[in-house]
C-alpha positions, 0 to 999 in steps of 0.5 A, a space after each residue: 900525879 893528878 890534882 884530884 889525887 893530890 887533893 885527896 891525899 891532902 884531905 887525908 893528911 888533914 883528917 889524920 892530923 885532926 884525929 891525932 890531936 883529938 885523941 891526944 886532947 882526950 887522953 890529956 883530959 882523961 889524965 886530969 880527972 878534975 875536968 870530968 863531970 861527976 857521974 852523979 850529975 850526969 845521971 841526975 841530968 839524964 833522968 827522965 
């Protein structure tokens, strides 16, 4: 196996690990609704 291929595979594994952790954090945050910004505040801050 070439070095370039090994490097690419390692980068893909690192990305997959990062992506899975990001999704899991998002799912945990969705379960804890207290961490979310109230829609009223979002709409007020985005109003032009």
